[in-house]
Backbone as CSV, one residue per row, in Angstrom:
resi,resn,N_x,N_y,N_z,CA_x,CA_y,CA_z,C_x,C_y,C_z
1,GLY,0.828,-1.177,-0.005,-0.114,-0.242,-0.101,0.902,1.199,-0.005
2,VAL,0.211,2.478,-0.150,0.799,3.415,-0.119,0.108,4.491,0.827
3,CYS,0.942,5.381,1.493,0.364,6.235,2.460,1.096,7.566,2.517
4,SER,0.217,8.739,2.249,0.971,10.055,2.174,1.556,10.219,3.879
5,VAL,2.445,10.902,3.799,3.082,11.426,5.166,2.589,12.674,5.310
6,GLY,1.583,12.939,6.433,1.178,14.189,6.777,1.810,15.186,7.532
7,HIS,2.469,14.700,8.469,3.430,15.586,9.444,4.584,14.678,9.852
8,MET,5.879,15.490,9.843,7.078,14.898,10.126,7.897,15.935,10.719
9,LYS,8.873,15.606,11.691,9.908,16.703,11.995,11.007,16.744,10.818
10,PHE,10.805,17.463,9.967,11.629,17.509,8.759,13.018,17.994,9.182
11,GLU,13.211,18.619,10.400,14.722,18.908,10.593,15.532,17.813,11.138
12,GLU,14.743,16.822,11.556,15.544,15.699,11.884,16.080,14.883,10.773
13,ILE,15.510,14.866,9.487,15.721,13.954,8.502,16.433,15.040,7.415
14,GLN,16.297,16.133,7.392,16.868,17.065,6.186,18.354,16.697,5.991
15,GLN,19.332,16.438,6.797,20.643,15.998,6.521,20.702,14.747,5.646
16,PHE,19.875,13.861,5.653,19.965,12.681,4.957,19.427,12.809,3.655
17,LEU,18.780,13.737,3.131,18.157,14.197,1.785,19.211,14.703,1.046
18,CYS,20.140,15.477,1.596,21.384,16.094,0.669,20.699,17.033,-0.411
19,LEU,19.763,17.878,-0.024,19.268,18.676,-0.866,20.090,20.053,-1.127
20,ASP,20.261,20.415,-2.449,20.742,21.748,-2.632,20.047,22.976,-2.150
21,ASN,20.375,24.176,-2.158,19.879,25.171,-1.900,18.653,25.521,-2.663
22,HIS,18.664,24.971,-3.857,17.566,25.659,-5.008,16.456,24.167,-4.931
23,GLN,16.577,23.304,-4.084,16.028,22.225,-4.015,14.953,22.376,-2.860
24,VAL,13.528,21.679,-2.947,12.669,21.705,-1.985,11.955,20.465,-1.756
25,PHE,11.633,19.829,-0.588,11.154,18.751,-0.325,9.596,18.996,-0.266
26,LEU,9.042,18.618,-1.133,7.389,18.752,-1.467,6.490,17.761,-0.726
27,HIS,6.764,16.454,-0.903,5.857,15.306,-0.304,6.598,14.237,-0.096
28,GLY,6.199,13.570,1.060,6.576,12.135,1.452,5.570,11.070,1.397
29,LEU,6.075,9.931,0.930,5.292,8.698,0.780,5.898,7.640,1.587
30,GLU,5.066,6.742,2.344,5.493,5.455,2.753,4.800,4.322,2.008
31,VAL,5.612,3.452,1.386,5.313,2.424,0.540,5.828,1.135,0.891
32,GLY,4.713,0.146,1.100,5.123,-1.354,1.352,4.164,-2.347,0.816
33,LEU,4.546,-3.553,0.875,3.814,-4.632,0.786,2.840,-5.016,1.619
34,LYS,1.605,-5.346,1.313,0.560,-5.801,2.269,0.672,-7.408,2.470
35,ILE,0.850,-7.540,3.672,0.979,-9.097,3.904,-0.326,-9.862,4.405
36,ASN,-0.507,-10.838,3.581,-1.783,-11.583,3.607,-1.837,-12.283,4.949
37,GLU,-2.857,-12.254,5.637,-2.880,-12.971,6.875,-4.136,-14.138,6.743
């Protein structure tokens, strides 16, 4: 399934994205496989 990330502490992950000064983080998604039970 796919879920939009509605709120996060961006300051805590910003360093891992390695964005340049002219780049902007617009939207985050969480993606994974659904396990049949």
